[in-house]
C-alpha positions in Angstrom: 14.9 9.5 -24.8 11.3 9.0 -25.5 10.1 5.6 -24.3 10.7 2.0 -23.5 12.9 1.5 -26.6 15.5 3.9 -25.3 18.4 3.0 -23.0 21.5 4.8 -21.8 23.5 1.7 -21.0 22.1 1.4 -17.4 18.5 2.6 -17.5 15.5 1.2 -19.4 12.8 3.9 -19.3 9.2 2.7 -19.1 5.8 4.4 -18.9 3.2 3.6 -16.2 1.1 1.4 -18.6 4.2 -0.8 -19.2 4.5 -1.8 -15.5 3.4 -5.4 -14.8 -0.4 -5.8 -14.4 0.1 -7.0 -10.8 2.7 -4.3 -9.8 2.2 -2.8 -6.4 3.1 0.4 -4.5 4.0 -0.5 -0.9 2.8 2.2 1.5 5.1 0.9 4.2 8.2 2.2 2.3 6.9 5.8 2.6 9.4 7.7 4.7 6.5 8.9 7.0 4.7 5.5 7.4 4.2 4.5 11.0 1.7 1.9 12.2 -1.3 3.6 13.8 -0.5 2.3 17.3 3.1 3.5 17.2 1.9 6.9 15.8 -0.3 7.4 18.9 2.7 6.4 21.2 5.0 8.8 19.4 2.5 11.7 19.8 1.9 10.9 23.5 5.6 10.6 24.3 6.9 13.3 22.0 9.1 10.9 20.2 10.6 11.4 16.7 11.0 8.9 13.9 14.6 8.5 14.9 13.7 7.7 18.5 11.4 4.8 17.4 13.8 4.0 14.5 14.7 0.4 15.6 11.1 -0.7 16.1 9.8 1.1 13.0 12.6 -0.4 10.9 11.6 -3.9 11.8 8.0 -3.2 10.8 9.1 -1.6 7.5 11.6 -4.3 6.7 8.9 -7.0 7.2 6.5 -5.1 4.9 9.2 -4.6 2.3 10.0 -8.4 2.2 6.2 -9.2 2.1 5.8 -7.1 -1.0 8.7 -8.8 -2.7 7.4 -12.2 -1.7 3.8 -11.7 -2.8 4.1 -9.5 -5.9 6.0 -9.9 -9.1 6.9 -6.2 -9.3 7.2 -3.5 -6.6 7.4 0.2 -7.6 9.5 2.3 -5.2 9.9 6.1 -5.1 13.6 6.7 -6.0 14.2 8.8 -2.8 13.4 5.7 -0.6 16.4 3.9 -2.0 18.7 6.3 -0.2 16.5 7.8 2.6 14.8 4.7 3.9 17.1 2.6 6.1 15.0 -0.5 5.7 15.9 -0.6 2.0 19.3 1.2 2.1 20.8 -1.0 4.7 21.3 -3.7 2.0 23.2 -1.2 -0.2 25.4 0.1 2.6 26.4 -3.4 3.8 27.5 -4.4 0.3 28.3 -8.1 -0.1 25.5 -10.5 -1.0 22.8 -8.1 0.2 23.9 -5.4 -2.3 24.2 -8.1 -5.0 20.7 -9.3 -4.3 19.4 -5.8 -4.6 21.2 -5.4 -8.0 19.6 -8.6 -9.2 16.1 -7.5 -8.1 16.6 -4.2 -10.0 18.0 -5.9 -13.1 15.1 -8.4 -13.2 12.4 -5.7 -12.9 11.2 -7.0 -9.6 12.0 -3.5 -8.2 11.2 -0.5 -10.3 12.3 3.0 -9.3 9.7 5.7 -9.8 11.3 9.0 -11.0 9.3 12.2 -10.4 11.3 14.9 -12.2 14.7 13.1 -12.5 15.7 11.6 -15.8 18.1 9.1 -14.4 18.1 6.9 -11.2 21.6 8.1 -10.2 20.9 11.8 -10.7 21.8 14.1 -7.8 18.7 15.2 -5.9 17.6 18.9 -5.8 19.4 20.8 -3.1 16.1 21.7 -1.4 15.3 18.0 -0.6 16.4 16.0 2.5 19.1 13.5 1.5 21.0 11.0 3.6 24.4 11.4 1.9 25.8 8.0 3.0 22.6 6.4 1.7 22.8 8.2 -1.7 26.5 7.3 -2.1 25.6 3.6 -1.5 22.7 3.9 -4.0 25.1 5.4 -6.7 27.6 2.6 -6.0 24.9 0.0 -6.3 24.0 1.3 -9.8 27.6 1.7 -10.9 28.3 -1.9 -9.8 25.7 -3.5 -12.0 27.0 -5.9 -14.7 27.4 -4.1 -18.0 24.6 -6.0 -19.7 22.0 -5.3 -16.9 19.4 -2.6 -17.2 17.3 -1.0 -14.5 13.6 -0.3 -15.5 12.6 3.2 -14.3 9.1 4.5 -14.5 8.1 8.1 -15.1 4.9 9.8 -16.2 6.6 10.9 -19.4 10.0 10.6 -21.1 9.4 13.4 -23.6 12.6 15.1 -24.9 11.5 18.7 -24.7 14.0 21.1 -23.3 11.8 22.1 -20.4 10.4 18.6 -19.8 7.0 20.1 -20.3 5.1 16.9 -21.0 6.3 15.1 -17.8 5.6 18.2 -15.6 2.1 18.5 -17.0 1.3 14.8 -16.8 2.6 14.7 -13.3 0.5 17.7 -12.3 -2.6 16.2 -13.8 -2.1 12.6 -12.6 -0.4 13.1 -9.3 -0.6 16.6 -7.7 -4.0 17.7 -8.8 -5.8 14.4 -7.7 -4.0 14.6 -4.4 -5.4 18.1 -3.8 -8.8 17.0 -4.9 -8.9 14.1 -2.5 -7.8 16.3 0.4 -10.4 19.0 -0.5 -13.1 16.3 -0.7 -12.6 15.1 2.9 -15.5 17.2 4.3 -17.8 15.9 1.6 -17.6 12.5 3.3 -19.9 11.3 6.0 -18.0 12.8 9.0 -19.5 10.4 11.6 -18.3 7.4 9.5 -14.9 9.0 8.9 -14.5 9.8 12.6 -15.4 6.3 13.7 -13.1 4.6 11.1 -10.1 6.8 12.2 -10.7 6.0 15.9 -12.3 9.3 16.9 -14.7 9.0 19.9 -18.3 9.6 19.0 -18.6 12.7 21.2 -15.6 14.3 19.4 -17.0 13.7 15.8 -18.2 17.3 15.4 -14.8 18.8 16.6 -13.1 16.4 14.2 -15.3 17.5 11.4 -14.5 21.1 12.0 -10.8 20.3 12.1 -11.1 18.6 8.7 -12.8 21.8 7.5 -9.7 23.7 8.5 -7.5 21.2 6.5 -9.7 21.7 3.5 -9.7 25.5 3.9 -5.9 25.6 4.2 -5.6 23.4 1.1 -7.9 25.7 -0.8 -5.9 28.7 0.2 -2.8 27.1 -1.2 -4.5 26.3 -4.4 -5.9 29.8 -5.0 -2.6 31.4 -4.2 -1.0 29.0 -6.8 1.1 27.2 -4.3 1.3 23.3 -4.5 -0.9 21.3 -2.2 1.6 18.7 -1.0 1.7 16.6 2.0 4.6 18.3 3.6 2.8 21.7 3.7 -0.2 20.0 5.3 2.0 18.2 7.8 3.6 21.5 8.8 0.2 23.1 9.5 -1.7 20.2 11.1 0.7 17.4 12.2 4.3 18.3 13.0 5.9 20.4 15.7 6.4 24.0 14.4 10.0 24.8 13.4 11.0 21.1 12.9 11.9 19.4 9.7 9.0 17.3 8.5 11.5 14.5 7.8 12.2 14.2 11.5 8.7 13.0 12.2 8.0 15.0 15.3 4.2 15.0 15.6 2.6 17.6 17.7 0.2 16.5 20.5 -1.1 20.0 20.9 -2.5 20.0 17.3 -6.1 18.6 17.4 -6.4 15.1 15.9 -2.8 15.2 14.6 -2.7 11.3 14.5 -6.0 10.9 12.6 -5.1 13.7 10.1 -1.7 12.2 9.6 -3.2 8.8 8.8 -5.7 10.3 6.4 -3.0 12.3 4.6 -0.7 9.2 4.3 -3.6 7.1 2.9 -4.5 9.8 0.3 -0.8 10.2 -0.6 -0.1 6.6 -1.2 -3.4 5.5 -3.0 -3.0 8.6 -5.1 0.4 7.5 -6.4 -1.0 4.0 -7.1 -3.9 5.5 -9.0 -1.5 7.7 -11.0 0.4 4.7 -12.1 -2.7 2.6 -12.6 -1.6 -0.1 -10.2 -2.4 -1.4 -6.7 -1.6 0.2 -3.4 -0.3 -2.3 -0.8 -1.6 -1.2 2.6 0.3 -2.6 5.6 -1.3 -3.9 8.7 -2.4 -1.4 11.4 -2.9 1.3 8.7 -6.1 2.9 7.3 -7.7 1.0 4.5 -8.9 2.7 1.3 -12.6 2.1 2.3 -12.2 5.0 4.7 -12.2 7.5 1.8 -15.8 6.6 0.8 -14.9 7.2 -2.8 -16.4 6.3 -6.2 -13.7 4.4 -8.0 -12.8 3.2 -11.5 -12.6 -0.6 -12.1 -9.0 -1.9 -11.6 -9.3 -5.0 -13.8 -10.0 -5.6 -17.4 -13.2 -7.5 -16.4 -14.7 -4.3 -15.0 -17.0 -4.2 -12.0 -18.8 -6.9 -10.1 -22.3 -5.5 -10.3 -24.6 -8.4 -9.6 -25.5 -8.9 -5.9 -25.7 -12.7 -6.3 -22.3 -12.8 -8.0 -20.8 -10.6 -5.2 -22.2 -13.0 -2.7 -20.0 -15.9 -4.1 -16.9 -14.2 -2.6 -18.3 -14.6 0.9 -19.5 -18.1 0.7 -17.7 -20.9 2.6 -14.8 -22.5 0.8 -13.1 -25.8 1.6 -9.4 -26.2 1.5 -6.9 -29.1 1.7 -5.6 -30.0 5.1 -2.3 -28.2 6.0 0.5 -30.5 7.2 3.0 -27.8 8.1 1.9 -26.1 11.3 4.8 -23.6 11.6 5.8 -20.4 9.9 8.7 -18.0 10.5 7.7 -15.6 13.4 9.4 -12.7 11.6 9.9 -12.7 7.8 12.4 -9.9 8.2 14.7 -12.3 9.9 15.5 -13.5 6.4 18.0 -11.6 4.2 17.4 -9.9 0.9 19.5 -12.7 -0.7 16.9 -15.2 0.7 14.1 -13.2 -0.9 16.0 -13.3 -4.2 16.5 -17.1 -3.9 12.8 -17.6 -3.0 11.8 -15.7 -6.2 13.9 -18.1 -8.3 12.0 -21.2 -7.1 9.2 -22.9 -9.0 7.1 -22.7 -5.8 7.2 -18.9 -5.9 6.5 -18.7 -9.6 3.5 -21.0 -9.3 2.1 -18.9 -6.4 2.4 -15.6 -8.3 0.9 -17.2 -11.5 -2.1 -18.5 -9.5 -2.7 -15.1 -7.9 -2.3 -13.4 -11.2 -4.8 -15.7 -12.8 -7.4 -15.1 -10.1 -6.9 -11.3 -10.3 -7.3 -11.4 -14.1 -10.5 -13.4 -13.8 -12.2 -12.8 -10.5 -15.4 -14.3 -11.8 -13.6 -17.7 -11.5 -13.1 -17.2 -7.8 -14.8 -20.4 -6.7 -12.5 -22.6 -8.9 -9.3 -20.7 -8.4 -9.1 -19.6 -4.7 -8.3 -23.2 -3.6 -5.3 -23.2 -6.0 -4.1 -19.9 -4.6 -4.4 -21.3 -1.0 -2.5 -24.5 -1.9 0.3 -22.4 -3.6 0.4 -20.2 -0.5 0.9 -23.2 1.8 3.7 -24.5 -0.4 5.3 -21.1 -0.4 5.3 -20.9 3.3 7.2 -24.3 3.5 9.9 -22.8 1.2 10.1 -19.7 3.4 10.4 -21.8 6.5 13.2 -23.8 4.9 15.1 -20.6 4.1 14.5 -19.3 7.6 15.9 -22.5 9.2 19.0 -22.2 7.1 19.6 -18.8 8.7 18.9 -20.1 12.2 17.6 -16.7 13.1 13.9 -16.9 12.3 12.3 -18.8 15.1 9.2 -20.7 14.1 5.7 -19.8 15.3 2.4 -21.8 15.3 0.6 -21.5 11.9 -3.0 -21.9 11.0 -3.4 -20.4 7.5 -6.7 -18.9 6.5 -8.2 -17.2 3.6 -10.0 -14.0 4.4 -12.2 -12.2 1.9 -13.1 -8.6 2.6 -15.9 -7.0 0.6 -16.4 -3.2 1.0 -19.5 -1.5 -0.4 -19.8 2.2 0.5 -19.2 2.4 4.2 -20.0 -1.2 4.8 -17.4 -4.0 5.3 -18.1 -7.7 5.2 -15.5 -10.4 6.0 -15.5 -14.1 5.5 -12.7 -16.3 7.0 -12.2 -19.9 5.8 -9.7 -22.4 6.9 -9.4 -26.2 7.3 -11.5 -26.1 10.5 -12.9 -22.6 10.5 -15.7 -20.6 9.0 -16.7 -17.1 10.1 -18.7 -14.4 8.3 -19.6 -11.0 9.7 -20.5 -7.5 8.6 -20.1 -4.0 9.9 -22.8 -1.8 8.3 -23.6 1.8 8.6 -26.4 3.8 6.9 -25.8 4.6 3.3 -23.7 7.8 2.9 -24.3 8.4 -0.8 -27.3 8.2 -3.2 -27.1 6.5 -6.5 -24.6 3.8 -7.3 -22.2 2.4 -4.6 -18.7 1.3 -5.3 -16.2 -0.8 -3.4 -13.8 -3.7 -3.8 -13.1 -7.3 -3.0 -9.9 -8.0 -1.2 -8.3 -11.4 -0.7 -6.2 -11.9 2.4 -3.8 -14.8 3.1 -2.7 -14.9 6.7 -2.2 -16.8 9.9 -5.3 -17.0 12.1 -2.9 -16.6 15.0 -1.8 -13.0 14.5 1.8 -12.2 14.3 2.9 -8.6 13.4 6.0 -9.6 11.3 4.9 -12.9 9.8 4.4 -13.7 6.2 0.9 -12.5 5.1 -0.6 -10.8 2.1 -3.7 -8.9 0.9 -4.6 -7.8 -2.6 -7.7 -6.3 -4.2 -9.0 -8.8 -6.8 -12.2 -7.1 -8.0 -13.9 -3.8 -8.2 -17.5 -3.5 -7.1 -20.4 -1.3 -8.3 -24.0 -1.7 -7.2 -26.3 0.4 -9.3 -28.7 1.6 -6.6 -30.0 1.2 -3.0 -32.2 -1.6 -4.3 -29.2 -3.7 -5.3 -27.4 -2.9 -2.1 -30.4 -4.0 -0.1 -30.6 -7.2 -2.1 -26.9 -8.0 -1.4 -27.2 -7.2 2.3 -30.2 -9.5 2.6 -28.3 -12.3 0.8 -25.4 -11.9 3.1 -27.5 -12.0 6.2 -28.9 -15.4 5.1 -25.5 -17.0 5.2 -25.2 -19.6 8.0 -23.6 -18.1 11.1 -23.6 -14.5 9.8 -23.0 -11.9 12.5 -24.3 -8.4 11.8 -22.8 -5.5 13.7 -25.2 -2.9 12.2 -24.8 0.6 13.6 -21.3 0.1 14.9 -18.3 1.5 13.0 -16.5 -0.7 10.5 -12.8 -0.6 11.3 -10.9 1.6 9.0 -7.6 -0.1 9.9 -6.1 -2.9 7.8 -5.5 -6.1 9.7 -3.1 -7.9 7.7 1.2 3.1 3.6 5.4 26.8 -5.1 9.0 27.0 -6.2 10.2 30.1 -7.9 11.3 28.0 -10.8 9.1 25.4 -12.5 10.7 22.3 -10.9 8.3 19.8 -9.6 7.9 20.0 -5.8 8.7 17.0 -3.7 5.8 14.5 -3.7 
């Protein structure tokens, strides 16, 4: 089995470059993902993941459905199908929920990511944590697929060598090594900015910096002793209660800055997988955004970088949108069922929405002429979601005032512009430059309800990469933004780092 042309009667193997251009990796499906506020509560009360399971499952379920509503394709680590209850519940229940999951797999809407496995139903290595009932349900789901259906599975390589050398080497170079490099680069960041963006008090910034130095030193010790730098090892040392299984999620309040270090490790872990696959990380609300990493980045789109300050300004200018007639939205999108999500994805309304978003992502220089169409399709999509929710009679409606929010990050600065039928706001949070030379960043488009609701339908996606050549271009852009009518500048305060709208003795790959 070498590539996409091969099939074993169930699986259709694909390489990362054969994923859909708009495919996303949802951080919320990570088995350690917890919203920042809930993380702090867990540490304060000594609670485990199981003890906050009901609340966390609601949050994860909402994010899972949002990803399937707003992206054509979602890549999911194979282990999450049987270890994550927010996904696995549909397989255990059987009936229409399992059938809907099978249809999403067969259509390529959901793509399992295989690390060292060569088949989605392969028994996990004995050293890994596995929910046996969940894995049985996953196997039954695959076995129950119609004979003509195929499940697309992505892997770094499908080479046929006896020792799977090419996949192991590709995974090491594209996944494990970059993770170690990102962790070891934490102390190269501006510590004051990093502290502020992770919620560390100003007076504790120096202590936080020293603690990050310990994380980096520990990571370096692992590397030089030829042991893998993986998140579990870092969790055990800096986040979790000694002697407990990392999978239990018991975070140790006696370990300095455990919450902040956990959030940083989770962010690095999830953006790293997205980078390895060449696709987009989907960051849930109340989680650290990628801007926190203060990193130089490669362009994500074929159009390359937005490099001209005046062009970058167009994303923040005021935009007019058609009046919205429907003033309601489901209060909790997770009150729907997976069958509802499948039905939604079969409608012309959903397909028009995804096409409009895809066209904008492919040509961000046409933002002015395309953003209105994306907004209109988003409004129509909400009406369809509301109709499905009313059929279920479980999703109570909530007031809805849809807005388009554009978030431009450059270095450690964050600028936001919010437009709606009767709303216009533009603001910036700017800190001193933390790097010399060129500055990189991104443009993110957010579709949301102005009246915040934690489990409502909303979405955010990066639509352009930014690179300003020097401090001169940065100063020009900042000056242009400050001239926008009504602009509020919060210079000197910390831009929020939280999203509003996740060695073995043998040569097997360690768990990622």
